[in-house]
C-alpha positions in Angstrom: -16.9 53.2 76.4 -14.2 55.9 77.0 -10.5 56.1 77.5 -8.4 58.5 79.6 -5.6 60.6 78.1 -3.3 63.3 79.2 -4.3 66.9 78.1 -0.7 68.2 78.3 -0.8 69.7 81.8 -0.9 66.5 83.7 -4.7 66.4 84.2 -6.5 63.4 82.9 -8.9 64.0 80.1 -11.6 61.6 78.9 -11.2 60.6 75.3 -14.3 60.7 73.1 -16.6 57.7 73.7 -16.3 55.1 71.0 -19.6 54.8 69.2 -20.6 51.1 68.8 -22.7 50.5 65.7 -25.0 47.5 65.8 -27.0 46.3 62.8 -30.5 47.7 62.3 -33.3 45.9 64.1 -34.8 44.4 60.9 -31.5 42.9 59.7 -30.6 41.7 63.2 -34.0 40.0 63.8 -33.9 38.4 60.4 -30.6 36.8 61.3 -31.9 35.7 64.7 -35.0 34.2 62.9 -32.9 32.2 60.5 -30.6 31.0 63.3 -33.6 29.9 65.3 -35.0 28.0 62.4 -31.6 26.2 62.1 -31.7 25.5 65.9 -35.3 24.0 65.5 -34.1 21.8 62.6 -31.1 20.7 64.7 -33.3 19.5 67.5 -35.7 17.8 65.2 -32.8 15.9 63.7 -31.2 15.0 67.1 -34.5 14.2 68.8 -36.2 11.9 66.3 -34.2 8.9 67.4 -36.0 8.9 70.8 -39.4 8.2 69.1 -38.0 5.2 67.1 -36.3 3.3 69.9 -38.4 0.1 69.9 -38.6 -0.4 66.1 -34.8 0.2 65.7 -34.2 -2.3 68.5 -36.3 -4.8 66.8 -34.9 -4.2 63.4 -31.2 -4.1 64.3 -31.3 -6.3 67.4 -30.0 -3.8 69.9 -30.1 -3.6 73.7 -31.3 -0.6 75.8 -27.7 0.2 76.6 -26.8 0.4 72.9 -29.7 2.7 72.3 -28.5 4.8 75.2 -25.1 5.0 73.5 -26.8 6.2 70.3 -28.9 8.8 72.1 -25.9 10.1 74.1 -22.2 9.3 73.5 -22.4 8.7 69.7 -23.8 12.2 69.3 -21.7 13.8 72.0 -18.2 12.6 70.8 -17.9 15.3 68.2 -20.8 17.6 69.1 -19.0 18.5 72.3 -15.4 18.2 71.4 -15.6 19.9 68.0 -17.1 23.0 69.7 -13.7 24.3 70.8 -11.9 24.4 67.5 -15.1 25.6 65.8 -15.4 28.3 68.4 -11.8 29.3 67.7 -12.7 29.4 64.0 -15.8 31.4 64.7 -13.8 34.1 66.5 -11.8 34.6 63.2 -13.7 33.3 60.2 -17.0 34.0 58.5 -19.5 32.7 60.9 -22.5 32.5 58.5 -20.6 30.2 56.2 -19.5 28.0 59.0 -23.2 27.6 60.0 -24.1 26.9 56.3 -21.6 24.0 56.2 -22.7 22.6 59.5 -26.4 22.5 58.6 -25.7 20.8 55.4 -23.5 18.1 57.1 -25.9 17.3 60.0 -29.0 17.2 57.7 -27.3 14.8 55.3 -26.1 12.6 58.2 -29.6 12.5 59.6 -31.0 11.3 56.3 -28.2 8.7 56.1 -29.1 7.4 59.5 -32.2 5.9 57.8 -30.0 3.8 55.6 -28.0 2.2 58.5 -28.1 -1.6 58.6 -26.3 -2.2 61.9 -25.3 -0.5 65.2 -21.9 0.6 63.8 -23.3 2.4 60.8 -26.0 4.2 62.9 -23.3 5.1 65.5 -21.2 6.8 62.8 -24.2 8.6 61.3 -25.0 10.0 64.8 -21.4 11.1 65.2 -21.6 13.0 61.9 -24.9 14.7 63.1 -22.9 15.9 66.1 -20.1 17.3 64.1 -22.5 19.4 62.0 -24.6 20.6 64.9 -21.4 21.7 66.8 -21.0 24.6 64.4 -24.3 26.3 65.3 -24.5 27.7 68.8 -21.0 29.1 69.2 -21.5 31.0 65.9 -25.0 31.9 66.8 -24.2 33.4 70.2 -21.3 35.3 68.7 -23.5 36.7 65.9 -26.2 37.7 68.3 -23.8 39.3 70.8 -22.4 41.4 67.9 -25.9 42.5 66.9 -27.3 43.7 70.3 -26.0 45.6 73.4 -26.0 43.7 76.7 -29.3 45.1 78.0 -31.1 44.0 74.8 -29.6 40.5 74.3 -32.1 38.6 76.6 -35.0 38.6 74.1 -33.1 37.5 71.0 -31.1 34.9 72.9 -34.3 33.6 74.4 -36.0 33.6 71.0 -33.1 31.5 69.7 -33.2 29.3 72.7 -36.9 28.6 72.0 -35.6 26.5 69.2 -35.1 23.7 71.7 -38.8 23.5 72.6 -39.9 24.1 69.1 -37.5 21.6 67.7 -38.3 18.9 70.2 -42.0 19.6 69.7 -41.8 19.4 66.0 -39.7 16.3 66.2 -42.5 14.7 68.2 -45.3 15.8 65.9 -43.3 14.9 62.7 -42.4 11.6 64.2 -46.0 10.9 65.1 -47.2 11.9 61.6 -44.6 9.8 59.8 -45.2 6.7 62.1 -49.0 7.1 61.6 -48.4 7.4 57.8 -46.1 4.4 57.2 -46.2 2.6 60.6 -43.2 1.0 62.2 -43.7 -2.4 60.7 -44.7 -1.5 57.1 -42.2 -1.0 54.3 -42.3 2.0 51.9 -40.8 2.0 48.4 -38.2 4.7 47.7 -36.7 5.5 44.3 -33.2 4.2 44.0 -33.2 3.0 47.7 -35.9 0.3 47.5 -38.2 -0.6 50.4 -37.5 1.1 53.7 -39.2 0.7 57.1 -41.1 3.4 59.0 -38.1 4.4 61.2 -35.9 4.6 58.1 -38.4 6.8 56.3 -38.7 9.1 59.4 -34.9 9.8 59.2 -35.1 10.7 55.5 -38.2 12.9 55.8 -36.7 15.0 58.6 -33.1 15.1 57.3 -33.3 16.1 53.7 -35.0 19.5 53.9 -32.2 20.9 56.1 -29.9 21.0 53.1 -31.9 23.8 51.6 -31.7 25.8 54.8 -27.9 25.5 54.8 -27.7 27.2 51.4 -29.7 30.2 52.7 -26.9 31.0 55.2 -24.5 31.6 52.3 -26.6 34.8 51.6 -26.8 36.1 55.2 -24.7 39.3 55.9 -22.1 39.0 58.6 -22.4 41.7 61.4 -19.3 43.6 62.4 -17.4 42.2 65.4 -18.0 44.4 68.4 -15.4 45.1 71.2 -12.6 43.0 69.7 -9.7 43.8 67.4 -8.4 40.2 67.1 -9.6 36.9 68.5 -7.8 35.4 71.4 -6.4 31.9 71.0 -7.5 28.8 73.0 -4.8 29.4 75.6 -6.5 32.8 76.5 -9.8 31.0 76.9 -8.4 28.3 79.2 -6.5 31.0 81.2 -9.6 33.0 81.7 -11.7 30.0 82.9 -8.9 28.7 85.1 -8.4 32.1 86.7 -12.0 32.2 87.6 -12.4 28.5 88.2 -14.8 28.6 91.2 -17.5 30.7 89.5 -17.3 28.8 86.2 -17.5 25.4 88.0 -20.6 26.4 90.0 -22.0 28.1 86.9 -21.6 25.1 84.7 -23.0 22.7 87.3 -26.4 24.3 87.0 -26.6 23.8 83.3 -25.0 20.3 83.3 -27.9 19.1 85.6 -30.4 20.6 83.1 -28.9 18.8 80.1 -28.6 15.5 82.0 -32.3 15.7 82.8 -33.2 16.9 79.3 -31.3 14.2 77.5 -32.5 11.5 79.8 -36.0 12.4 78.6 -35.1 10.9 75.2 -36.5 7.8 76.9 -39.9 9.3 77.8 -41.7 7.9 74.7 -40.6 4.4 75.7 -41.4 5.2 79.3 -45.0 6.0 78.5 -45.3 3.0 76.2 -43.9 0.5 78.7 -45.5 2.0 81.8 -48.8 3.4 80.8 -49.5 1.5 77.5 -49.5 4.7 75.3 -48.6 4.2 71.7 -45.5 6.0 70.7 -47.5 8.1 68.3 -49.9 9.1 71.1 -47.1 10.2 73.4 -45.4 12.0 70.5 -48.5 14.0 69.6 -49.2 15.0 73.2 -45.6 15.9 73.9 -45.3 17.9 70.6 -48.3 20.0 71.4 -47.2 20.6 75.0 -43.7 21.6 73.9 -44.9 23.9 71.1 -47.2 25.8 73.4 -45.4 25.8 76.8 -41.8 25.9 75.6 -41.6 29.1 73.5 -43.9 30.9 76.0 -41.7 30.0 78.9 -38.4 30.8 77.1 -39.5 34.1 75.7 -41.1 35.1 79.0 -37.8 34.3 80.8 -35.8 36.3 78.2 -38.1 39.3 78.6 -37.9 39.1 82.4 -34.1 38.9 82.2 -34.0 42.1 80.0 -36.4 43.9 82.3 -34.4 43.3 85.4 -31.0 43.8 83.7 -32.1 47.2 82.3 -32.8 48.2 85.9 -29.3 47.4 86.9 -29.8 43.9 88.2 -27.1 42.2 86.1 -27.4 38.9 88.1 -31.0 38.5 86.8 -30.3 35.8 84.2 -28.5 33.7 86.8 -31.3 34.0 89.3 -33.9 33.0 86.7 -31.9 30.0 85.8 -31.6 28.9 89.4 -35.4 29.3 89.8 -35.9 27.1 86.8 -33.7 24.4 88.3 -35.7 24.6 91.5 -38.9 23.8 89.5 -37.3 21.1 87.2 -35.6 18.9 89.7 -38.6 17.9 91.9 -41.2 17.7 89.0 -38.9 15.6 86.8 -38.2 13.3 89.8 -41.9 12.8 90.9 -43.5 12.8 87.5 -42.4 9.4 86.2 -43.3 7.8 89.5 -47.0 8.7 89.4 -49.5 6.0 88.5 -51.8 8.2 86.5 -50.4 8.8 83.0 -51.8 12.3 82.5 -50.7 13.4 86.0 -47.2 12.2 85.1 -47.3 14.0 81.8 -48.5 17.3 83.4 -45.8 17.3 86.0 -43.1 16.5 83.4 -44.5 19.4 81.3 -44.0 21.7 84.3 -40.5 20.4 84.5 -39.9 21.3 80.9 -41.1 24.9 81.7 -38.4 25.0 84.5 -35.8 23.8 82.0 -36.9 26.4 79.5 -36.2 29.1 82.0 -32.7 27.7 82.5 -32.1 27.4 78.8 -33.4 30.9 78.0 -31.0 32.7 80.4 -27.9 30.4 80.2 -25.8 32.2 77.6 -27.3 35.6 78.6 -25.7 35.0 82.1 -22.5 33.7 80.5 -21.7 36.6 78.2 -21.1 39.3 80.9 -18.4 37.2 82.5 -16.7 36.5 79.1 -14.2 38.8 77.3 -15.3 39.7 73.8 -12.2 38.4 72.0 -12.8 34.8 73.3 -16.5 35.0 73.3 -17.2 32.2 70.7 -14.6 30.0 72.3 -16.0 30.3 75.8 -19.5 29.7 74.5 -18.2 26.6 72.7 -16.5 25.4 75.9 -19.8 26.0 77.7 -21.7 23.9 75.2 -19.0 21.2 75.3 -19.2 20.9 79.1 -23.0 20.8 79.3 -23.3 18.5 76.3 -20.7 16.0 77.5 -22.4 15.9 80.9 -25.9 15.6 79.6 -25.3 13.2 76.7 -22.8 11.0 78.4 -24.8 10.7 81.6 -28.5 11.2 80.8 -29.5 8.6 78.1 -26.6 6.3 78.8 -27.3 5.9 82.5 -31.0 5.3 81.9 -30.2 2.5 79.4 -27.7 0.9 81.8 -30.1 1.1 84.7 -32.8 -0.5 82.6 -30.5 -3.4 81.7 -28.8 -3.9 85.0 -31.1 -2.7 87.8 -34.8 -2.0 87.1 -35.4 -4.0 83.9 -36.9 -2.8 80.6 -40.4 -2.3 82.2 -38.9 -0.3 85.1 -37.6 2.5 82.8 -39.6 5.1 84.8 -37.5 4.5 87.8 -34.3 5.0 85.8 -35.7 8.3 84.4 -36.8 9.5 87.9 -33.5 8.7 89.6 -31.3 11.0 87.6 -32.8 14.4 88.5 -32.6 13.9 92.2 -29.2 12.3 92.3 -27.6 15.1 90.2 -29.9 18.0 90.9 -30.2 18.0 94.7 -26.5 18.8 95.4 -26.5 21.6 92.9 -29.6 23.1 94.4 -28.0 23.0 97.8 -25.1 25.0 96.4 -27.3 27.6 94.7 -26.6 30.4 97.3 -22.9 29.9 96.8 -23.2 29.9 93.0 -25.2 33.1 93.1 -22.7 34.8 95.4 -19.7 33.8 93.2 -21.5 35.0 90.1 -22.3 38.4 91.7 -18.7 38.8 92.7 -17.6 38.1 89.1 -19.9 40.8 87.9 -18.6 43.3 90.4 -15.0 42.5 89.4 -16.1 42.9 85.7 -14.2 39.9 84.6 -15.9 40.0 81.2 -14.2 43.4 80.5 -10.8 42.8 82.1 -9.7 40.3 79.5 -8.4 36.7 79.9 
């Protein structure tokens, strides 16, 4: 980066380039590793509910629609809306301490979910999980962007994003292990707490270890903020997004479809149980293995591909990869649940997860070049707010409502299959427009021109 000054005779003279100092590779990757572990834990804690739907329904007397509210809106209310003030705080405060507080809160709330005795208590616990998890990604993306230059961000962001697949996979495997250990009907005696059922034990087992991880972040060294002297306020963020409304609207639509599909898949364990007769533990094990193998490979491959093309001057590479992932995810996630063969359905849905991994891996990598540094955490928080509200409010809730009102509990596969095509087809049709607007934003360099 250089500035232009006057040398005294009227001729412009380039000022010395400002040397940007990023952390050393070891320190930077250690931080990325810890952030990824935190992301894994967050997805374990938010995903475990999807494996416990039927025993919770039986124990608490809930409907599919109420389960949909717990899977979606209960978590989204604060997970999405708290992102903006937390992003504002992340642009000013010590980000590693904010992450530490968030991990401790969501882990404790997950454990307390296992002590819920009715719908209201479980709803409040799920809201609290959302508050804690809202701290993570705005701080994480801000920390990573201050640790790597643009042409080297793809791999660390993709590595962090692999926490989605790892977390969902581990949630499946841990859920399967816990359910196989205690069962859904059996009670297990806990000190001070008394007898708890299998689903309650599952929440306690996955929630409590996260408290230790939160303490580790108190010891992580904060990287120096790059390219910003003072954080902008929320008004700057809204002005920037409003000024470039067309590109941000089209940009967000791609990732809102992805989250809508992904969160609707919280019903897949029940889908395979009700449609194909699989035990929840059987689906959870197969899904966990598939996610742990295919997810990280797909995410990290997409990140490396993004870096490779970006380093060659193709700055639109992350957006192109995301659109390609959407083109894979929409048809496979629509057709998969409709197949009569369980393993064929599972294979096609796994391919859909690979497509969604490509989208996840490159989402924030594509967002950062069109985002000014001083409002970076706030724009990332707004991004997560938008895609989370769309995904959590629409995905699991609509599946539950369609089950109760249209297809019936045994027709859950039709509810799951309907969402990708209804929401995904229009966005895929607009993909050329989205890419054109994104390229224009890059040419105008709106990420450097400020809000």
